[in-house]
N, C-alpha and C positions, 0 to 999 in steps of 0.2 A: 353633144353638149349637155342635154338634159341628164344623161347618166353620170357625166363628170361633175356636174353640180350637185347632184343628189348624193355622192359618196362623201364629199366633205362634211355635208349637212348632216349625214347619220353619224360620221365619226365625231364630229363637234357638238352634236345635239343641239345645232342652232339652224334656224331657217335659212336656205340659202339665198343670197341676194337676187333680186329680179334683174332683168335687163336694164331697167331704167335706174336701178339703185346702185350702180357700180361706183360709188364715192371711194376715193383712195383711203381716206382714214378707216373706213370699214374694213376694207381688204386688208390692210396692215394690221388691224387689231386682230382680226380673224388669224393671220398667218403667225402673229406673235403668240396667241393662246396655245396653239397646237404643240409647238416645241416644249412650251412650259409644262403641258399635261404630260407629254411624253417623258420628259426629264425627271418627273416627281415619281412616276410609276415604277422604274427600276430602283430608286432609292428605297421607297416604302416596302417594295418586295425583299430587298436585301436584309433591311432591319428586321422584317418578320421572320425571315428565314432564321437570321442569327438569333433571334429570341427563342424560336420554336427548339433550335439545336441546343441553347443553353438550358431550356426547361426539360428537355428530355434527359432521363438517367443514362449514364454510359451503358454500353452493351456488355452483357454478361460474357465472361471468358468461359469458352467452352472446353471441358477436359476430355480429350478422346478416350475411346475404349482401351486402346493399347496402352496409354499412359496410366489408365486406373489399373490395369491387370498386371503391368511390369514395373513401370518406373515409380509409381506412388509406394507400393509395399517395399521396394528396394530402398527408396529414400528414408522411410521410416525407420527399416532397420538399420541404416547407415548412421542415421542421426542417433539412434539408441546406443549403438556400438561406439561411435565418438564420444557420447556423454559418459558412458561408463569408463572409457579409456582416459578422458580428461580428468575425471575425479575432482580434485581439490581446484584444479585450475578453472575448470567450469564454474565452479561456486564463487571463486574470486571474481571472474568476470561478470557473473550475475549481480553479486553484491555492488560492484563498481557501477554497472548499468543501472541499478536501482537508485543509487544516489545520485548519479547523473540525472536521471529522468525527475528526481525529486528538486534538484538545484536549477534545472535548465529554465523554468519559468522565471525565475529570479534574474537569470542572466539574459534571457530575452528582454525582460522589462528595463535592465539598465541599457540594452543595446538600442531600445528605442529613445533612449536620451542622448543618441549619437556617440556613445562610448564604444570603443573597439571591443570586439569580442573577448580578446586575451585579456584586456583590463577589466572586463565585466566579470569574467571567471575569477580573476584574482580577488576582485572586491567581494564577490559572493563567499568564496573560501574564507578570507580574512573575517568577514562578518559571521560566517558558521563557527569558526574556532573561537572568536572573541565571545560569541553567545554560549557556546560550551564552558569556556573558561569562567564566565561570570555565573552560570548557572552552578557550576562546580564549587566556586568559591562561595557562593551564597549557601550552598548546602554543606560544605565540608564542616565548618565550625560546629553547627548544631548536631550534625550526626555523628562527629567524631567525638564530641562531648557526651552525647548519650551513650555511645559504644563503651566510652571509658568509665562511664558511670555504672553501666551495666555489668562491666568486667569487675568493678569494684564491689558491686553488690551481690555478685554471684556467690561468695560464701554465705552471705545472709540469706539470699533465696534457698541455698541448700539446707542451711540450719531450719528454715521454715518448713521446707518439705519434710525435713527429718521428724519435725514435730507433728506434722499432719499425719505421716505414717505411724508415728508411736501412738497418737490418739486413736487411729484406726485399730492398731494391735490391742490397745486397752479393751475397746469396744468389742472386738472378736473374742478376747479373753473373758470378758464379761458374759458373753452369750454362749460360752462354751465352745467356741470355735478355736481349736488349736492350730493356728497357722503362724509360723514365725516370719513376721515382716520386718520388724524393727532392723534386725542385722543385716538381712539382704537388702533392705531399703537403703540403709546407711552406707552399705558398700557399694550400691549401684550408684547413689548421688555422688558419692566421694570419687568414684571411678569417673564419673562424667566432669566433675569439676577439675580432677587432675587433667583429664584429656583436653579441655578447654584451655586451662593454663599452660599446658605443656606444648600447645598447638605450634607456637613459634619455634620452639626447639625441633619439633619434627620437620617444620618446613626448612628449618637451617640444615638438618642432617641430609635432606635431600636437595640441597642447593643446586648442585650440579644439573639434575633433572629439571628442576623449576627454572633455572637460567636458560636451558635450551628450549622450553616450552615458551618462556616470555620472548625469547629472541625470535623464535619462529612466529609467534603471534605479532610481534611487532614489524617483522619484515612483511607478513601477510597485509597487515594494515596500511603500510607505506606503499605496498604494491596496489592496493585497491584505491588508494588516494591518487596515485600516479595514473592509474588506468582511468579513474573517473574524471580527472583533469583533462586527459587527452580526449575522453569521449565528449566532454563539453566543448573543448576548443574545436573538435571537428563535428560537431553536432549537426551543423547544416548539410555538410556532405553526407553524413550517416542517414539523415532524414531524405536527402534526394536519392541516395541508393536504395533505401527501403521502399520509397514510392515507386522506383523503376521495377523493383522485383515484385512489388504486389500489383493486383488489378488497379486501374484507373478508378478513382473516384470522381465524384460530381464537381470537384473543384471547391466546394465550400469546407470550413473547418469541421462541420458536423460528419464530413465523409471523408476525411483525411486520416489515413491509418496512423502515421507517428503522432498526430495530435490526439487522437482517440487513446492511444496506449500511454502516452505521457499523462493525460488527464486521469486515466484510471489508476495508475500508480500513485499519483499526486494526491489525489482525493482518498484513496485508502489510507496512505501513510499519514496523511493529515487527520483524517478520522480517528485512525489508531493512536495517534499522539494525544489528541484531545480526549478520546476516551479514556486512556491511561491516566492522564492528568486529573480527570474528573473522578475515577474511582479511587485513585490515591488519595486525593483530597478528602474525598467522603470517607474512607478508611481511617485515615489520620483523625479527621474531626470527630468521628464515633468513637474511637479509642480514648480521645481526649475528654469527651463527654462520659464516657465510662469512668475515667479517672476521677473527675469532679464529682459524680455521684458516689464514689467509693465502692463501685462494683469491681474495677480492676485499677488499683491504685497506680500500678507501673504503666498504665496507659496514658496517663497525663505526663510523665517523664519522657516516654519513648514514642510519643504520638508520631514526631516527625521521621523519625528512623523507620518505624513500621508502616507508615503511610507511604514514604518513598519507596521501600522496598515492595509494597504492595502494588504500587504504580508501575514499576518497573517490571514486575512479573506479569501485569496486565498486558504487556507487549507479546505474550506468548498466549494465543488463544486457548480456551477450554481448561487447559491444565495450569495456566498461570494463576487463576484465583486461588487454587488449593494450595499451590507453592507459596503464595504471597501471604496466605493466613497463617503458616505453620510457626513462625517465630513468636507472635504474641500468644498462641495457643499452648506452645512449649513452655513458655515463660509461666503462664497461668497453672499449668499442669504442676509446675514445681512449688507454687504457693498455695493454691487452692482448686482441686479438681472441679468443684462446682463452678468457679469462675471460669475455667476452661469450657464448660458447658455454655454459660452465657456468651462466651465469645464465639463459639461456634455457631450458636443461633445467630448472633449478629452477623456473622459472615455468610451465613446462609441467605439472611435477609437482604445483605448487600448484593449477593448474586442474584437474588431475585429482582431487585431493583434495577440491576446491571441488564438482566436478561429481557425485562418486560418494559423498562422505561429508556434507559440510557442507550443501549446497543440499537434499539430500533431507529431512534432519532438520529444518532450518529451515521450508522452504516446502511440506513435506508436507501440513500441514493449513491452509494458507492460500490459495494460489491455485487449485489443483485445475482447473488450465486447460491444454488441449493446447498442446505446446511451439511448434507451427506458429502457432497464433493468438497466442502470446506474441511471436514473431519478428515476425509481420505487424504487430501494434500497436506494437511498438518502432520498426519501420522507418516505418510511417506517422505516427507522432508525431515522429519525427526529421525527416521530409520536411515536415510542415506547420508545426512550430513549433520546429525545431532541439533543442538539448540539453534545454530545458525541456520540450517536447513529449514528448521520450522518458522524461523522469523521471516525467510523470505519466501515461504511457499505460497502464502496468500497473494502478496504481489504478482508472483509468476502466474498463479491461478487467474488473477484479474486480466492479466495481459493475454493468456490463452483464450480467456472468454471473448475479449474484444476482438481478437484475431478470429475466432470462430464465427462471431457475428458478421464481421466485415466480409470475410470470404463466403458466408452464406448470401450476401447481398450481391455479391458480384461474380460469383462462379457457379457454373451449372455443370453437371456431368452428362456426358452423351449417353442417351438412353441404349440399353441393350436389347430393346425390343424391335429396334428399326431395322433396316437392311444392313447386313454385315458384308464386310470384305473379307480380309484375311483373317482378322481377329474379331 
């Protein structure tokens, strides 16, 4: 009896009742407290274990040695062979995937408003095309007016250039330098004028080839549009498939591979568009100020056209600013070579501001990629697929970076220093 009385006392941490203290309420209270304590312990333990399991990162996927030795090299070679065989088809799918990744956040936002995904995709594309049409309509009239005015002023520009060359010829003759520039200069500028004015006729003479190219480009554009629509419609299924193929994350958006890829592409493209708009507006405003100051009078007239072209060329990194600066510099060369020098200094200054102020602020939190890799990706895309390849090379590089970072967190390779079996 003594041992039986001591065991409940130890378990309940309360003194055991004596022989004369055996009141019924006390005994019932003691018997009620023991099941309560026993029922709380498993619940608290389960909650603690679930919390610890959620706090622990997922286990790394270990790649065996035989996979490293055989399957991985064969898979890389197969992917490279398939990419080369696919050629233009691969580029079309890549462009469609980039567009789908850009528009998917807007579709998801509309879905959160209880709108079906199909209607959300339709609404996003309607808004996209209406925006493009609005921007095109807003820019079409001023740009076309400036282009027409430039075409009308081309003979005057040629005449001014001939006068400048004639003045240089007189200066050379005065100093005893016998170089015949006037005749050669007139012939060269007149030939340029004739080529510009006859460009429409040359295009018309090659109408068949031009029509074929336009038809092919329109077909590719429609195909990209259709593929991007399907990718958006089946975006949830594609994301689920990618999650099954990739190692498991910790369940948070910060460690979800499709979400990371989408954010990388969206931030890059958004940053690039903002960057191009800022640089195009800066170039147009600078040329307009040069026109007001009398340094480059044509800059006041063609500021919108030159600025718009410069902004579009900024979509092509590194070589874009050079291409964007060519039209105003060439116009200045026709009128006054000294003005062309001032314009080159202006664009050099814009590039310095671009590289040291604008670009770090815009791309500081987007790419996070070594500049050498950026240049390599740009040149590789330009070599493989031309201008379109250069445009999509950096989004692809951003996706590859996110893939490498994600796999580095969740994959480990089996060491070759441990005990070895057959391989």
